C-alpha positions as CSV (number, residue, x, y, z in Angstrom):
1,M,60.8,-104.7,-38.5
2,H,58.8,-101.6,-38.1
3,K,59.5,-100.4,-34.6
4,L,57.5,-97.2,-33.1
5,G,60.1,-95.0,-32.3
6,F,60.0,-93.8,-28.4
7,L,58.3,-90.3,-29.5
8,D,55.5,-92.3,-31.5
9,A,55.0,-95.0,-28.7
10,S,55.1,-92.3,-26.0
11,F,51.4,-91.3,-27.2
12,L,50.3,-95.0,-26.7
13,Y,51.8,-94.7,-23.3
14,A,50.2,-91.5,-22.5
15,E,46.9,-92.6,-23.4
16,T,44.0,-93.2,-20.8
17,P,40.5,-93.5,-20.5
18,S,40.3,-89.6,-20.5
19,T,43.1,-88.6,-23.0
20,P,42.5,-90.7,-26.1
21,M,45.6,-89.5,-28.6
22,N,43.5,-89.0,-31.5
23,I,44.3,-86.4,-34.3
24,A,42.0,-85.7,-37.0
25,S,40.6,-83.3,-39.9
26,L,37.1,-82.4,-40.7
27,Q,36.6,-81.7,-44.3
28,L,33.4,-80.5,-45.8
29,L,33.2,-82.2,-49.3
30,E,31.0,-81.0,-52.3
31,L,29.9,-84.2,-53.7
32,P,29.3,-84.5,-57.3
33,M,25.6,-84.7,-58.3
34,A,26.0,-87.9,-60.3
35,T,27.2,-89.9,-57.4
36,E,25.4,-88.1,-54.4
37,S,23.4,-91.3,-53.2
38,T,25.8,-93.9,-54.0
39,Y,28.8,-92.0,-52.6
40,F,29.4,-93.8,-49.3
41,E,29.6,-97.1,-51.0
42,D,31.9,-95.7,-53.7
43,L,34.3,-94.4,-51.1
44,K,34.8,-97.8,-49.4
45,R,35.4,-99.3,-52.8
46,F,38.0,-96.5,-53.8
47,L,39.6,-96.9,-50.2
48,A,39.9,-100.5,-50.0
49,P,42.8,-101.2,-52.7
50,R,44.4,-98.1,-51.8
51,V,44.7,-97.7,-47.9
52,H,48.0,-99.9,-48.1
53,Q,49.7,-97.1,-49.5
54,V,49.8,-95.5,-46.3
55,P,51.4,-98.1,-44.7
56,F,50.2,-97.9,-41.1
57,M,46.4,-98.1,-42.3
58,K,46.9,-101.6,-42.8
59,R,49.2,-102.7,-39.9
60,K,48.3,-103.3,-36.4
61,L,50.3,-103.3,-33.2
62,K,52.5,-106.1,-31.7
63,A,53.8,-105.9,-28.1
64,T,57.4,-106.7,-27.6
65,P,57.5,-109.6,-25.2
66,L,58.0,-108.5,-21.5
67,L,58.0,-105.1,-22.7
68,L,61.4,-104.9,-23.4
69,D,61.0,-102.1,-26.1
70,Q,58.5,-100.3,-28.0
71,P,55.8,-102.2,-29.8
72,V,56.4,-103.0,-33.8
73,W,53.9,-102.8,-36.6
74,V,52.6,-105.9,-38.2
75,D,50.3,-106.7,-41.1
76,A,46.7,-106.7,-40.4
77,T,45.9,-109.9,-42.4
78,D,42.1,-109.7,-41.0
79,F,42.0,-106.1,-42.3
80,N,38.2,-105.1,-43.2
81,I,37.3,-101.7,-44.6
82,D,33.7,-102.0,-43.2
83,A,35.8,-101.6,-39.8
84,H,37.0,-98.4,-40.7
85,V,34.7,-96.5,-42.8
86,F,31.3,-95.4,-41.4
87,R,28.3,-93.5,-42.2
88,V,26.6,-90.9,-39.8
89,V,23.4,-89.0,-40.6
90,L,22.7,-85.7,-38.7
91,P,19.2,-85.2,-37.6
92,A,17.2,-82.0,-39.3
93,P,18.1,-79.5,-39.8
94,G,21.9,-80.8,-40.0
95,T,23.4,-77.2,-38.5
96,M,27.4,-76.4,-38.1
97,R,26.7,-76.7,-34.4
98,Q,25.5,-80.1,-34.8
99,L,28.1,-81.2,-36.8
100,E,30.7,-79.7,-34.2
101,T,29.2,-81.6,-31.6
102,T,29.1,-84.8,-33.4
103,V,32.8,-84.4,-34.0
104,A,33.5,-83.9,-30.4
105,L,31.6,-87.0,-29.7
106,L,33.4,-89.2,-32.2
107,H,36.7,-87.5,-31.2
108,E,36.4,-88.5,-27.3
109,T,36.1,-92.3,-28.5
110,P,39.5,-94.2,-28.4
111,L,40.6,-96.4,-31.6
112,D,40.7,-100.0,-31.2
113,R,44.1,-101.3,-30.5
114,T,43.4,-104.6,-31.8
115,R,43.1,-103.0,-35.5
116,P,45.1,-100.5,-37.5
117,L,44.5,-97.0,-35.9
118,W,42.4,-94.8,-37.9
119,A,38.6,-94.5,-38.9
120,F,36.9,-92.3,-41.4
121,Y,33.2,-91.0,-41.2
122,L,31.3,-89.8,-43.8
123,I,28.7,-87.4,-42.1
124,E,25.5,-86.8,-44.2
125,G,22.3,-84.4,-43.3
126,L,23.8,-81.1,-43.5
127,Q,21.8,-78.2,-44.2
128,A,22.3,-76.3,-47.7
129,G,24.6,-73.5,-47.5
130,I,26.5,-74.6,-44.5
131,S,29.9,-74.3,-46.8
132,G,29.1,-70.8,-47.3
133,R,29.5,-71.5,-50.9
134,P,26.8,-70.6,-53.4
135,S,26.1,-74.3,-55.0
136,A,23.4,-76.7,-56.0
137,K,25.5,-79.5,-55.1
138,R,25.1,-81.4,-51.6
139,V,27.7,-81.0,-49.1
140,A,28.8,-84.0,-46.5
141,A,31.2,-83.8,-44.1
142,F,34.2,-86.2,-43.7
143,Y,35.7,-86.6,-40.3
144,C,39.3,-88.8,-40.6
145,K,40.6,-89.8,-37.2
146,Y,44.3,-91.5,-36.6
147,H,46.0,-92.4,-33.3
148,H,48.8,-89.7,-33.0
149,A,51.2,-92.7,-32.5
150,C,51.0,-93.2,-36.4
151,I,51.6,-89.6,-37.7
152,D,52.2,-86.0,-36.7
153,G,50.6,-82.9,-38.2
154,M,53.0,-82.7,-41.2
155,A,52.7,-86.6,-41.7
156,G,49.0,-86.3,-41.8
157,Q,49.3,-84.1,-45.3
158,R,50.9,-86.8,-47.1
159,I,47.7,-88.8,-46.6
160,L,46.1,-86.4,-48.9
161,D,48.6,-86.6,-51.5
162,V,48.2,-90.7,-51.6
163,L,44.4,-90.5,-51.4
164,Y,43.5,-87.2,-52.9
165,S,43.6,-86.0,-56.5
166,D,44.3,-82.5,-58.0
167,A,41.3,-82.6,-60.5
168,H,37.7,-83.7,-60.1
169,D,37.9,-86.3,-63.1
170,A,41.1,-87.9,-62.1
171,L,41.8,-90.4,-59.4
172,P,45.0,-91.5,-57.9
173,P,46.6,-94.7,-59.1
174,I,46.4,-97.8,-57.3
175,V,50.0,-99.0,-56.6
176,A,50.5,-102.8,-56.1
177,P,50.9,-103.8,-52.3
178,A,54.6,-105.0,-51.2
179,K,54.9,-108.7,-50.5
180,S,53.4,-109.4,-47.2
181,E,56.3,-109.6,-44.4
182,P,56.0,-112.5,-42.0
183,E,55.2,-111.5,-38.6
184,P,58.0,-111.3,-36.3
185,G,58.0,-114.1,-33.2
186,F,59.1,-113.9,-29.7
187,F,62.7,-114.4,-30.2
188,D,62.9,-111.9,-33.3
189,L,61.2,-109.3,-31.2
190,V,63.7,-109.8,-28.1
191,L,66.9,-110.0,-30.3
192,D,65.7,-106.7,-31.8
193,A,65.2,-105.2,-28.6
194,M,68.5,-106.3,-27.4
195,R,70.0,-104.7,-30.7
196,A,68.0,-101.5,-30.2
197,A,69.6,-101.3,-26.8
198,A,73.3,-101.7,-28.0
199,D,72.7,-99.6,-30.9
200,Q,71.5,-96.8,-28.6
201,S,74.5,-97.0,-26.5
202,L,76.8,-96.5,-29.7
203,A,74.9,-93.6,-31.0
204,S,74.8,-92.0,-27.6
205,G,78.6,-92.2,-27.6
206,Q,79.1,-90.7,-30.9
207,R,76.8,-87.7,-30.1
208,V,79.1,-86.6,-26.7
209,N,81.0,-83.6,-28.6
210,E,77.7,-82.5,-29.7
211,R,75.9,-82.5,-26.6
212,I,78.9,-80.9,-24.6
213,R,78.8,-78.0,-27.2
214,A,74.9,-77.8,-26.4
215,V,75.5,-77.8,-22.6
216,N,78.3,-75.0,-22.8
217,A,75.9,-73.2,-25.0
218,L,73.2,-73.1,-22.4
219,M,75.3,-72.4,-19.5
220,R,76.3,-69.3,-21.3
221,R,72.6,-68.3,-21.9
222,A,72.0,-69.2,-18.2
223,M,74.8,-66.9,-16.9
224,R,72.8,-64.1,-18.3
225,G,69.9,-64.6,-16.1
226,G,66.5,-66.3,-16.6
227,A,65.7,-63.8,-19.4
228,G,67.9,-65.5,-21.6
229,F,65.6,-68.7,-21.6
230,G,62.5,-66.6,-22.5
231,A,59.2,-68.2,-21.9
232,F,61.3,-71.5,-21.0
233,A,62.0,-70.0,-17.7
234,Q,58.4,-68.5,-16.7
235,S,55.6,-70.1,-14.8
236,A,52.3,-70.7,-16.4
237,P,49.6,-69.0,-14.2
238,R,46.6,-70.8,-13.2
239,T,43.5,-70.9,-15.7
240,P,40.2,-72.9,-16.4
241,F,42.3,-74.6,-19.2
242,N,45.0,-76.1,-16.6
243,T,43.2,-78.8,-14.9
244,A,42.6,-82.7,-15.1
245,V,40.8,-83.4,-18.2
246,G,37.6,-85.6,-18.2
247,P,36.6,-88.1,-21.1
248,Y,34.4,-85.7,-22.9
249,R,35.3,-83.3,-25.7
250,S,33.6,-79.6,-26.9
251,Y,34.6,-78.6,-30.4
252,A,34.2,-75.5,-32.8
253,A,35.9,-74.4,-36.4
254,A,36.3,-71.2,-38.0
255,S,38.1,-70.1,-41.0
256,L,40.4,-66.7,-41.5
257,P,41.6,-65.4,-44.8
258,L,45.0,-66.8,-45.6
259,P,45.9,-63.6,-48.3
260,V,44.8,-61.3,-45.8
261,V,46.8,-62.7,-43.0
262,R,49.8,-63.2,-45.1
263,A,49.7,-59.4,-46.1
264,L,49.1,-58.1,-42.6
265,A,52.0,-60.5,-41.2
266,K,54.4,-58.9,-44.3
267,S,53.3,-55.3,-43.4
268,V,54.9,-55.9,-39.7
269,H,57.7,-58.1,-40.7
270,A,56.2,-61.1,-38.8
271,S,55.5,-64.7,-39.8
272,I,51.9,-66.0,-40.5
273,N,52.5,-68.3,-37.0
274,D,53.1,-65.1,-35.2
275,V,49.8,-63.6,-36.5
276,V,47.9,-66.9,-35.8
277,M,49.2,-66.7,-32.3
278,A,48.2,-63.0,-31.9
279,V,44.9,-63.9,-32.7
280,C,44.4,-66.6,-30.5
281,A,46.0,-64.7,-27.8
282,A,43.4,-61.9,-28.2
283,G,40.6,-64.4,-28.2
284,L,42.0,-66.3,-25.0
285,R,42.3,-62.5,-23.4
286,R,38.7,-62.1,-24.2
287,Y,37.4,-65.4,-23.1
288,L,39.2,-65.4,-19.9
289,Y,38.1,-61.8,-19.4
290,G,34.4,-62.3,-19.7
291,R,34.6,-65.1,-17.2
292,N,36.9,-63.1,-14.7
293,A,39.8,-65.4,-14.9
294,L,42.4,-63.7,-16.8
295,P,45.6,-63.4,-15.0
296,D,47.7,-60.7,-14.4
297,V,50.5,-62.1,-16.2
298,P,51.0,-63.9,-19.5
299,L,49.6,-67.1,-20.6
300,L,52.1,-69.5,-22.0
301,A,51.5,-71.5,-25.0
302,G,53.0,-74.6,-25.9
303,V,53.8,-74.6,-29.9
304,P,54.8,-77.8,-31.5
305,V,57.9,-77.5,-34.0
306,S,58.8,-79.8,-36.7
307,L,62.3,-81.5,-36.6
308,R,62.0,-83.0,-40.3
309,E,65.0,-82.1,-42.2
310,P,64.2,-81.2,-46.0
311,G,62.9,-84.0,-47.9
312,D,61.9,-85.9,-44.9
313,A,58.5,-87.5,-46.0
314,S,58.2,-90.4,-43.3
315,L,55.0,-91.0,-41.5
316,R,56.4,-90.5,-38.0
317,N,56.2,-88.1,-35.1
318,R,59.2,-85.6,-35.4
319,V,58.3,-82.7,-33.4
320,T,59.6,-81.0,-30.1
321,M,57.9,-78.1,-28.2
322,L,58.8,-74.6,-27.9
323,I,57.1,-72.5,-25.2
324,A,56.2,-68.5,-26.0
325,S,54.4,-66.0,-24.3
326,L,51.2,-65.2,-25.5
327,A,51.4,-61.6,-24.0
328,T,47.7,-61.6,-22.8
329,D,48.5,-59.1,-20.2
330,V,49.1,-56.5,-23.1
331,A,46.2,-54.5,-23.8
332,N,47.1,-53.0,-27.5
333,P,46.9,-55.9,-30.1
334,I,50.0,-54.5,-32.1
335,D,52.3,-54.3,-29.0
336,R,50.9,-58.0,-27.9
337,L,52.0,-59.1,-31.6
338,T,55.3,-57.4,-31.0
339,A,55.6,-59.1,-27.8
340,I,54.7,-62.4,-29.2
341,K,57.0,-62.5,-31.9
342,R,59.9,-61.4,-29.9
343,S,59.1,-64.3,-27.5
344,V,59.0,-66.8,-30.3
345,R,62.3,-65.7,-31.8
346,L,64.1,-66.0,-28.2
347,S,62.5,-69.4,-27.6
348,K,63.5,-70.6,-31.2
349,S,67.2,-69.8,-30.4
350,V,67.0,-71.8,-27.2
351,L,65.8,-74.9,-29.2
352,V,68.3,-74.3,-32.0
353,E,71.1,-74.5,-29.0
354,A,69.4,-77.7,-27.2
355,R,69.0,-79.7,-30.4
356,A,71.6,-82.4,-29.6
357,L,70.1,-82.5,-26.2
358,Q,66.8,-83.3,-27.3
359,L,65.8,-87.4,-27.1
360,E,65.4,-88.7,-30.5
361,D,64.8,-92.4,-29.3
362,L,64.8,-94.1,-26.1
363,H,65.1,-98.0,-25.5
364,M,64.7,-99.3,-22.0
365,P,63.5,-102.9,-20.9
366,G,60.1,-102.0,-19.1
367,L,59.7,-98.6,-20.3
368,P,56.2,-99.0,-21.7
369,L,54.5,-100.2,-18.3
370,I,56.7,-97.4,-16.7
371,V,55.2,-94.5,-18.8
372,S,51.7,-96.1,-18.9
373,R,51.4,-96.3,-15.1
374,A,52.6,-93.0,-14.5
375,A,50.2,-91.7,-16.8
376,R,47.1,-93.7,-15.4
377,T,48.0,-92.7,-11.8
378,A,48.3,-89.1,-12.6
379,E,44.9,-89.3,-13.8
380,Q,43.4,-91.6,-11.1
381,W,44.7,-88.9,-8.4
382,K,44.1,-85.8,-10.7
383,I,47.3,-84.7,-10.2
384,A,46.8,-81.8,-12.9
385,D,44.4,-80.1,-10.4
386,H,47.3,-79.6,-7.8
387,V,50.2,-79.2,-9.9
388,G,50.5,-76.6,-12.6
389,G,51.6,-77.5,-16.1
390,A,54.4,-75.8,-18.1
391,V,51.9,-74.2,-20.6
392,N,48.1,-73.1,-20.7
393,V,47.3,-74.0,-24.1
394,V,48.6,-75.6,-27.1
395,I,48.8,-73.7,-30.5
396,S,49.9,-75.6,-33.5
397,N,50.1,-74.5,-37.0
398,V,50.3,-76.8,-40.0
399,M,50.9,-76.0,-43.7
400,G,48.4,-77.9,-46.2
401,P,47.7,-78.1,-49.6
402,V,48.0,-74.9,-51.8
403,R,45.7,-76.3,-54.4
404,P,42.4,-77.6,-54.3
405,K,41.7,-81.3,-53.7
406,F,39.3,-84.0,-54.7
407,L,38.4,-87.2,-53.5
408,I,36.7,-89.4,-56.0
409,G,35.2,-86.4,-57.6
410,A,34.1,-84.5,-54.4
411,R,35.9,-80.8,-54.0
412,M,37.4,-80.9,-50.4
413,L,36.2,-77.3,-49.1
414,T,37.8,-77.3,-45.7
415,H,40.6,-78.7,-43.8
416,Y,39.5,-78.1,-40.1
417,P,42.1,-79.7,-37.7
418,V,40.6,-81.5,-34.4
419,S,43.4,-82.3,-31.9
420,I,44.3,-83.3,-28.2
421,P,43.4,-81.7,-24.9
422,A,45.6,-83.2,-22.4
423,H,46.0,-82.9,-18.7
424,S,47.0,-79.5,-17.5
425,A,46.4,-78.2,-21.1
426,A,42.8,-78.9,-21.7
427,L,42.9,-76.6,-24.4
428,N,44.5,-77.3,-28.1
429,L,44.2,-74.7,-30.9
430,T,45.3,-75.8,-34.1
431,V,45.4,-74.3,-37.5
432,Q,45.6,-76.0,-41.2
433,T,46.1,-73.8,-44.3
434,Y,44.4,-74.9,-47.3
435,T,44.1,-72.9,-50.8
436,D,43.4,-69.4,-49.7
437,R,42.1,-70.6,-46.0
438,I,43.5,-70.8,-42.5
439,D,41.3,-73.2,-40.6
440,L,40.9,-73.3,-37.2
441,G,39.9,-76.2,-34.7
442,V,39.3,-75.5,-31.2
443,T,39.4,-78.8,-29.5
444,A,38.7,-79.0,-25.5
445,C,37.6,-80.8,-22.7
446,L,34.0,-80.5,-22.3
447,D,34.2,-79.7,-18.4
448,A,36.8,-76.9,-18.8
449,V,35.6,-75.4,-22.0
450,P,32.0,-76.5,-22.3
451,D,31.3,-73.5,-24.8
452,A,34.1,-74.0,-27.6
453,H,31.9,-72.1,-29.9
454,V,32.2,-68.9,-27.9
455,L,35.9,-69.1,-27.7
456,R,35.8,-69.7,-31.1
457,D,33.7,-66.3,-32.0
458,D,36.1,-64.5,-29.5
459,I,39.2,-65.7,-31.6
460,V,37.5,-64.6,-34.7
461,Q,36.9,-61.1,-33.0
462,G,40.4,-61.1,-32.1
463,W,41.6,-61.4,-35.9
464,E,38.8,-58.5,-36.8
465,E,40.4,-56.3,-34.0
466,L,44.0,-56.9,-35.4
467,R,43.0,-56.5,-38.9
468,D,41.2,-53.3,-38.6
469,T,43.9,-51.7,-36.2
470,L,46.4,-52.3,-39.1
471,G,44.1,-51.3,-41.8
472,F,43.4,-54.2,-43.2
473,R,39.9,-54.3,-44.2
474,V,40.2,-56.1,-47.7
475,E,37.5,-58.9,-48.2
476,P,39.2,-62.2,-48.6
477,H,38.2,-62.7,-52.2
478,A,39.0,-59.1,-53.3
479,Q,42.2,-59.6,-51.6
480,A,43.4,-62.9,-53.0
481,A,42.6,-61.5,-56.6
């Protein structure tokens, strides 16, 4: 029986009409000339016999009776590739802004829970040169959407390993599907829910000593005052991002040169993630200042942190949330980076000490109903407009492929992420690395950030400011060479 963990299922419970829990990627594909006109049909024929190799792509949800526990995955015996792979053609001229607007529209649409929770869109009609690569080949966009209950960012990279190849003239093999499993019945699900609750009590008792040590460590930290908890003890100031979100989205994408970012980070003894956060902070500072909305105190970022052990390739959510200062009250870009680096290090040390207290799973009768109703009530009453959130923005960094990928002969040129704005945090900034790129996705509530492209440009200017201040003026291709 394939039961969802509580963290996976929480994305189902938290989903409301205004907060579809979709995560996605946007890839520009350089199509092979020989198959340009047939690529969409070729794509469906390629995917149909392979999607079962990513288990959730051929499974759908089944609720546990009486909502005694999390739902389970069952085989979708009525699976139809035509219900998951679609074609979109942009009107002329097919600009990047048009593509970003189309992605925002697709991303705000919830996935159908009666089917496997994913959808692919091949977007055609892009104008020549949109990829920035001099090429006579036609470029199409490939928008891939999944429910967050299925995967986290790291797990999403595994899908590339299954469906993409490392050479334009190679195809990933077709693996024979496992024997279909019988769908669990009423009593199977009830007994499993009871067993899970019993196992949870046993596991909790076995971790008592670990939790006592974690509590003692945190108490010692608390005796040193709030500064010992860093950004975890700070309050996020009110900004236009900290509001109840509406059902519509805005989106913009950009790229930074990974070799230059890596060299810059090394020069100041920082991580690539530190630099990414400093660049985002610079863009946010510039954007809010231009709207007379920059707080006097620093913005706080929620940063997803992977809990995966080495070798963990499971397709489930294994993350927690770190809170760090973005030092947006600091004018100098180098001083701002230093402050961010210090805040991240301190917050990481708090998470390490609290690791044993973090909730791995939870089984409680009625929990799905309780959490779902709480989420919908909070949305109905727009609680986020009156109660501040813990962070101002979510900034996520996911490592992607280091070598070029190909999808049935089409070279993957970009790996832009598309993520989730939520109540109290209506803006999400996510980056994914790909070969020599850092691809950024700005995903926001349209009401809170109607001009995502302006914020995107401010972030790029923030990168240029930091790069120039530190003297890294090398062009990306020259630096990579």
